[in-house]
DRENSEDO-884057 format. One record per atom (N, C-alpha, C, O): residue number from 0; residue in three letters; atom name; x negated, y negated, z. Coordinates in nm, 3 decimals. Atoms other than C-alpha are relative to their C-alpha. Layout:
num; residuo; atomo; xx; yy; zz
NUM; ala; CA; X; Y; Z
...
end
This chain:
num; residuo; atomo; xx; yy; zz
0; met; N; -0.066; -0.026; 0.125
0; met; CA; -13.272; -4.942; -11.251
0; met; C; 0.149; 0.004; 0.024
0; met; O; 0.196; 0.070; 0.117
1; ser; N; -0.146; 0.002; -0.013
1; ser; CA; -12.902; -5.009; -11.296
1; ser; C; 0.062; 0.010; -0.138
1; ser; O; 0.004; -0.030; -0.238
2; glu; N; -0.071; -0.015; 0.126
2; glu; CA; -12.647; -4.928; -11.561
2; glu; C; 0.147; 0.031; 0.026
2; glu; O; 0.185; 0.071; 0.135
3; leu; N; -0.140; -0.037; -0.002
3; leu; CA; -12.280; -4.880; -11.636
3; leu; C; 0.018; 0.103; -0.111
3; leu; O; -0.022; 0.080; -0.225
4; ser; N; -0.021; -0.108; 0.097
4; ser; CA; -12.180; -4.556; -11.810
4; ser; C; 0.147; 0.036; -0.005
4; ser; O; 0.221; 0.014; 0.091
5; ala; N; -0.138; -0.045; 0.017
5; ala; CA; -11.853; -4.419; -11.946
5; ala; C; 0.002; 0.120; -0.093
5; ala; O; -0.072; 0.127; -0.190
6; phe; N; -0.023; -0.110; 0.092
6; phe; CA; -11.741; -4.094; -12.098
6; phe; C; 0.143; 0.049; 0.019
6; phe; O; 0.206; 0.025; 0.122
7; ala; N; -0.138; -0.048; -0.001
7; ala; CA; -11.410; -3.928; -12.180
7; ala; C; 0.000; 0.153; 0.000
7; ala; O; -0.010; 0.214; -0.106
8; pro; N; -0.003; -0.146; -0.005
8; pro; CA; -11.394; -3.568; -12.057
8; pro; C; 0.123; 0.054; -0.074
8; pro; O; 0.232; -0.002; -0.065
9; glu; N; -0.109; -0.062; 0.075
9; glu; CA; -11.182; -3.345; -12.277
9; glu; C; 0.112; 0.042; 0.096
9; glu; O; 0.087; 0.105; 0.198
10; gly; N; -0.116; -0.040; -0.079
10; gly; CA; -10.832; -3.299; -12.138
10; gly; C; 0.037; -0.093; 0.114
10; gly; O; 0.142; -0.074; 0.175
11; leu; N; -0.030; 0.092; -0.110
11; leu; CA; -10.846; -3.583; -11.884
11; leu; C; 0.094; -0.112; -0.044
11; leu; O; 0.180; -0.154; 0.034
12; gly; N; -0.088; 0.103; 0.050
12; gly; CA; -10.679; -3.846; -12.099
12; gly; C; -0.045; -0.142; 0.026
12; gly; O; 0.021; -0.236; -0.018
13; gln; N; 0.056; 0.134; -0.019
13; gln; CA; -10.890; -4.141; -11.985
13; gln; C; -0.149; 0.011; 0.029
13; gln; O; -0.200; 0.120; 0.058
14; lys; N; 0.144; 0.001; -0.023
14; lys; CA; -11.251; -4.243; -11.940
14; lys; C; -0.034; 0.009; 0.149
14; lys; O; 0.046; -0.028; 0.235
15; val; N; 0.058; -0.002; -0.135
15; val; CA; -11.462; -4.183; -11.630
15; val; C; -0.119; -0.097; -0.006
15; val; O; -0.200; -0.091; -0.098
16; tyr; N; 0.107; 0.101; -0.003
16; tyr; CA; -11.696; -4.470; -11.534
16; tyr; C; -0.093; 0.026; 0.118
16; tyr; O; -0.052; 0.076; 0.222
17; glu; N; 0.099; -0.008; -0.108
17; glu; CA; -12.014; -4.472; -11.328
17; glu; C; -0.083; -0.128; -0.002
17; glu; O; -0.141; -0.165; -0.104
18; leu; N; 0.084; 0.119; -0.016
18; leu; CA; -12.185; -4.787; -11.200
18; leu; C; -0.115; 0.040; 0.091
18; leu; O; -0.094; 0.074; 0.207
19; thr; N; 0.120; -0.033; -0.077
19; thr; CA; -12.541; -4.718; -11.085
19; thr; C; -0.075; -0.129; 0.027
19; thr; O; -0.109; -0.203; -0.065
20; ser; N; 0.078; 0.117; -0.038
20; ser; CA; -12.720; -4.991; -10.893
20; ser; C; -0.100; 0.043; 0.105
20; ser; O; -0.063; 0.072; 0.219
21; ser; N; 0.101; -0.050; -0.093
21; ser; CA; -13.047; -4.893; -10.732
21; ser; C; -0.122; -0.091; 0.004
21; ser; O; -0.236; -0.044; 0.007
22; gly; N; 0.113; 0.093; 0.000
22; gly; CA; -13.257; -5.206; -10.727
22; gly; C; 0.018; -0.115; 0.096
22; gly; O; -0.023; -0.227; 0.066
23; leu; N; -0.028; 0.109; -0.094
23; leu; CA; -13.151; -5.405; -10.420
23; leu; C; -0.127; -0.058; 0.062
23; leu; O; -0.137; -0.179; 0.080
24; thr; N; 0.121; 0.049; -0.066
24; thr; CA; -13.495; -5.427; -10.260
24; thr; C; -0.125; 0.012; -0.087
24; thr; O; -0.225; -0.056; -0.062
25; asn; N; 0.116; -0.013; 0.090
25; asn; CA; -13.732; -5.315; -10.537
25; asn; C; 0.047; 0.059; -0.132
25; asn; O; 0.159; 0.109; -0.143
26; thr; N; -0.033; -0.055; 0.132
26; thr; CA; -13.738; -5.208; -10.899
26; thr; C; -0.128; 0.051; -0.063
26; thr; O; -0.235; 0.043; -0.002
27; trp; N; 0.118; -0.051; 0.068
27; trp; CA; -13.977; -5.053; -11.150
27; trp; C; -0.096; -0.113; -0.031
27; trp; O; -0.055; -0.227; -0.055
28; ser; N; 0.100; 0.101; 0.035
28; ser; CA; -14.301; -5.236; -11.217
28; ser; C; -0.015; -0.013; -0.151
28; ser; O; -0.067; -0.113; -0.200
29; glu; N; 0.004; 0.005; 0.146
29; glu; CA; -14.274; -5.154; -11.588
29; glu; C; 0.124; 0.068; -0.057
29; glu; O; 0.181; 0.157; 0.006
30; leu; N; -0.117; -0.056; 0.066
30; leu; CA; -13.993; -5.071; -11.829
30; leu; C; -0.031; 0.140; -0.050
30; leu; O; -0.131; 0.161; -0.118
31; arg; N; 0.012; -0.137; 0.049
31; arg; CA; -13.950; -4.698; -11.895
31; arg; C; 0.131; 0.036; -0.069
31; arg; O; 0.237; -0.015; -0.035
32; glu; N; -0.120; -0.045; 0.071
32; glu; CA; -13.709; -4.531; -12.131
32; glu; C; 0.075; 0.101; 0.086
32; glu; O; 0.017; 0.196; 0.138
33; glu; N; -0.089; -0.089; -0.074
33; glu; CA; -13.416; -4.363; -11.956
33; glu; C; 0.118; 0.030; -0.093
33; glu; O; 0.217; -0.042; -0.092
34; pro; N; -0.108; -0.030; 0.093
34; pro; CA; -13.200; -4.198; -12.222
34; pro; C; 0.133; 0.025; 0.073
34; pro; O; 0.137; 0.096; 0.173
35; asn; N; -0.135; -0.022; -0.054
35; asn; CA; -12.825; -4.208; -12.147
35; asn; C; 0.098; -0.034; -0.112
35; asn; O; 0.124; -0.152; -0.138
36; arg; N; -0.089; 0.024; 0.114
36; arg; CA; -12.585; -4.166; -12.439
36; arg; C; 0.133; -0.060; 0.042
36; arg; O; 0.211; -0.103; -0.043
37; his; N; -0.126; 0.055; -0.049
37; his; CA; -12.297; -4.284; -12.217
37; his; C; -0.014; -0.144; 0.050
37; his; O; 0.085; -0.204; 0.092
38; arg; N; 0.025; 0.134; -0.053
38; arg; CA; -12.456; -4.617; -12.118
38; arg; C; 0.076; -0.106; -0.080
38; arg; O; 0.080; -0.103; -0.203
39; met; N; -0.067; 0.115; 0.061
39; met; CA; -12.253; -4.930; -12.185
39; met; C; -0.093; -0.119; 0.018
39; met; O; -0.125; -0.157; 0.131
40; gly; N; 0.091; 0.113; -0.012
40; gly; CA; -12.480; -5.221; -12.263
40; gly; C; -0.143; 0.045; 0.026
40; gly; O; -0.181; 0.158; -0.005
41; glu; N; 0.142; -0.025; -0.024
41; glu; CA; -12.842; -5.240; -12.157
41; glu; C; -0.027; 0.052; 0.141
41; glu; O; 0.051; 0.027; 0.233
42; met; N; 0.049; -0.040; -0.131
42; met; CA; -13.027; -5.077; -11.869
42; met; C; -0.061; -0.124; 0.066
42; met; O; -0.133; -0.200; 0.000
43; ile; N; 0.049; 0.116; -0.074
43; ile; CA; -13.110; -5.338; -11.602
43; ile; C; -0.120; 0.042; 0.085
43; ile; O; -0.109; 0.133; 0.168
44; val; N; 0.121; -0.031; -0.078
44; val; CA; -13.463; -5.331; -11.459
44; val; C; -0.045; -0.129; 0.067
44; val; O; -0.147; -0.188; 0.031
45; lys; N; 0.025; 0.121; -0.079
45; lys; CA; -13.454; -5.623; -11.214
45; lys; C; 0.059; 0.025; 0.139
45; lys; O; 0.139; 0.117; 0.156
46; ile; N; -0.064; -0.005; -0.131
46; ile; CA; -13.370; -5.672; -10.847
46; ile; C; 0.148; -0.031; -0.022
46; ile; O; 0.182; -0.132; -0.085
47; asn; N; -0.142; 0.016; 0.031
47; asn; CA; -12.991; -5.632; -10.848
47; asn; C; 0.088; 0.068; 0.103
47; asn; O; 0.040; 0.139; 0.192
48; phe; N; -0.101; -0.072; -0.077
48; phe; CA; -12.672; -5.515; -10.682
48; phe; C; 0.123; 0.017; -0.087
48; phe; O; 0.145; -0.060; -0.181
49; gly; N; -0.123; -0.026; 0.074
49; gly; CA; -12.345; -5.371; -10.812
49; gly; C; 0.120; -0.054; 0.075
49; gly; O; 0.122; -0.056; 0.198
50; leu; N; -0.121; 0.055; -0.060
50; leu; CA; -12.003; -5.523; -10.752
50; leu; C; 0.121; 0.051; -0.078
50; leu; O; 0.123; 0.046; -0.202
51; leu; N; -0.127; -0.040; 0.062
51; leu; CA; -11.653; -5.384; -10.818
51; leu; C; 0.108; -0.091; 0.056
51; leu; O; 0.130; -0.095; 0.177
52; asp; N; -0.112; 0.086; -0.037
52; asp; CA; -11.366; -5.634; -10.812
52; asp; C; 0.126; 0.068; -0.052
52; asp; O; 0.145; 0.079; -0.174
53; ile; N; -0.118; -0.076; 0.039
53; ile; CA; -11.035; -5.443; -10.813
53; ile; C; 0.125; -0.086; 0.017
53; ile; O; 0.151; -0.140; 0.124
54; arg; N; -0.127; 0.074; -0.003
54; arg; CA; -10.707; -5.615; -10.902
54; arg; C; 0.112; 0.096; -0.036
54; arg; O; 0.101; 0.173; -0.131
55; trp; N; -0.116; -0.084; 0.027
55; trp; CA; -10.374; -5.438; -10.888
55; trp; C; 0.106; -0.083; -0.067
55; trp; O; 0.159; -0.178; -0.008
56; glu; N; -0.102; 0.070; 0.076
56; glu; CA; -10.133; -5.556; -11.153
56; glu; C; 0.102; 0.102; -0.048
56; glu; O; 0.072; 0.186; -0.133
57; lys; N; -0.107; -0.092; 0.035
57; lys; CA; -9.802; -5.372; -11.182
57; lys; C; -0.043; 0.146; 0.018
57; lys; O; -0.016; 0.230; -0.067
58; asn; N; 0.046; -0.134; -0.036
58; asn; CA; -9.959; -5.064; -11.018
58; asn; C; -0.104; 0.058; -0.095
58; asn; O; -0.129; 0.179; -0.092
59; lys; N; 0.106; -0.046; 0.089
59; lys; CA; -10.229; -5.043; -11.286
59; lys; C; -0.125; -0.081; 0.032
59; lys; O; -0.128; -0.202; 0.009
60; pro; N; 0.118; 0.077; -0.041
60; pro; CA; -10.574; -5.136; -11.160
60; pro; C; -0.079; -0.054; -0.119
60; pro; O; -0.090; 0.010; -0.223
61; ile; N; 0.098; 0.058; 0.092
61; ile; CA; -10.804; -5.367; -11.352
61; ile; C; -0.125; -0.019; 0.084
61; ile; O; -0.123; -0.089; 0.185
62; ile; N; 0.125; 0.006; -0.076
62; ile; CA; -11.162; -5.331; -11.235
62; ile; C; -0.104; -0.077; -0.080
62; ile; O; -0.131; -0.045; -0.195
63; arg; N; 0.112; 0.071; 0.061
63; arg; CA; -11.436; -5.580; -11.314
63; arg; C; -0.126; 0.055; 0.067
63; arg; O; -0.151; 0.032; 0.185
64; ala; N; 0.125; -0.059; -0.048
64; ala; CA; -11.765; -5.392; -11.278
64; ala; C; -0.114; -0.090; -0.045
64; ala; O; -0.125; -0.124; -0.163
65; ser; N; 0.112; 0.086; 0.038
65; ser; CA; -12.076; -5.605; -11.267
65; ser; C; -0.127; 0.039; 0.072
65; ser; O; -0.125; 0.097; 0.181
66; ile; N; 0.133; -0.013; -0.059
66; ile; CA; -12.447; -5.586; -11.199
66; ile; C; -0.053; -0.142; 0.007
66; ile; O; -0.059; -0.213; -0.093
67; arg; N; 0.040; 0.139; -0.025
67; arg; CA; -12.578; -5.906; -11.047
67; arg; C; -0.136; -0.007; 0.067
67; arg; O; -0.185; 0.090; 0.125
68; gly; N; 0.132; 0.020; -0.058
68; gly; CA; -12.907; -6.050; -10.933
68; gly; C; -0.001; -0.114; 0.099
68; gly; O; 0.103; -0.159; 0.147
69; glu; N; 0.017; 0.109; -0.095
69; glu; CA; -13.045; -6.318; -10.709
69; glu; C; 0.079; -0.122; -0.047
69; glu; O; 0.086; -0.151; -0.166
70; gly; N; -0.081; 0.116; 0.033
70; gly; CA; -12.826; -6.627; -10.693
70; gly; C; 0.130; 0.037; -0.068
70; gly; O; 0.194; -0.048; -0.130
71; asp; N; -0.124; -0.052; 0.060
71; asp; CA; -12.532; -6.411; -10.811
71; asp; C; -0.003; -0.004; -0.154
71; asp; O; 0.102; -0.006; -0.218
72; glu; N; 0.012; -0.002; 0.145
72; glu; CA; -12.667; -6.415; -11.169
72; glu; C; 0.058; 0.130; -0.055
72; glu; O; 0.029; 0.238; -0.004
73; val; N; -0.065; -0.117; 0.059
73; val; CA; -12.462; -6.178; -11.387
73; val; C; -0.088; 0.057; -0.111
73; val; O; -0.117; -0.010; -0.210
74; tyr; N; 0.080; -0.069; 0.101
74; tyr; CA; -12.673; -5.926; -11.580
74; tyr; C; 0.088; 0.083; -0.093
74; tyr; O; 0.058; 0.097; -0.212
75; leu; N; -0.091; -0.083; 0.078
75; leu; CA; -12.385; -5.704; -11.697
75; leu; C; 0.137; -0.009; 0.064
75; leu; O; 0.150; -0.005; 0.186
76; glu; N; -0.136; 0.005; -0.055
76; glu; CA; -12.008; -5.731; -11.661
76; glu; C; 0.095; 0.060; -0.104
76; glu; O; 0.091; 0.025; -0.222
77; glu; N; -0.099; -0.063; 0.086
77; glu; CA; -11.728; -5.519; -11.805
77; glu; C; 0.133; 0.006; 0.075
77; glu; O; 0.136; 0.030; 0.196
78; glu; N; -0.132; -0.014; -0.058
78; glu; CA; -11.354; -5.521; -11.743
78; glu; C; 0.054; 0.137; -0.040
78; glu; O; 0.061; 0.169; -0.159
79; leu; N; -0.045; -0.136; 0.022
79; leu; CA; -11.218; -5.167; -11.705
79; leu; C; 0.149; 0.007; 0.033
79; leu; O; 0.192; -0.034; 0.140
80; arg; N; -0.146; -0.010; -0.020
80; arg; CA; -10.845; -5.098; -11.746
80; arg; C; 0.040; 0.146; 0.002
80; arg; O; -0.014; 0.229; -0.071
81; phe; N; -0.050; -0.136; -0.014
81; phe; CA; -10.660; -4.786; -11.645
81; phe; C; 0.149; 0.002; -0.024
81; phe; O; 0.221; -0.089; 0.019
82; glu; N; -0.144; -0.013; 0.029
82; glu; CA; -10.321; -4.669; -11.765
82; glu; C; 0.065; 0.100; 0.091
82; glu; O; 0.186; 0.124; 0.081
end
């Protein structure tokens, strides 16, 4: 099961992101509901891995977070910007 989540804690001034990827060698045999009100996009229930591509532009990172599968197939991809 893999997912990308985001939430904005009060007083922090920006979002906090979490990329969970736990299906590198195996995954669930059937789809189960996993409630997460902070999830961005769909939950991934396939063999997968997570990838963070970090680019520094004018001292402000741009992070491309993705969940990918066999053959580098992209299941989920989001561009995250920080100020």
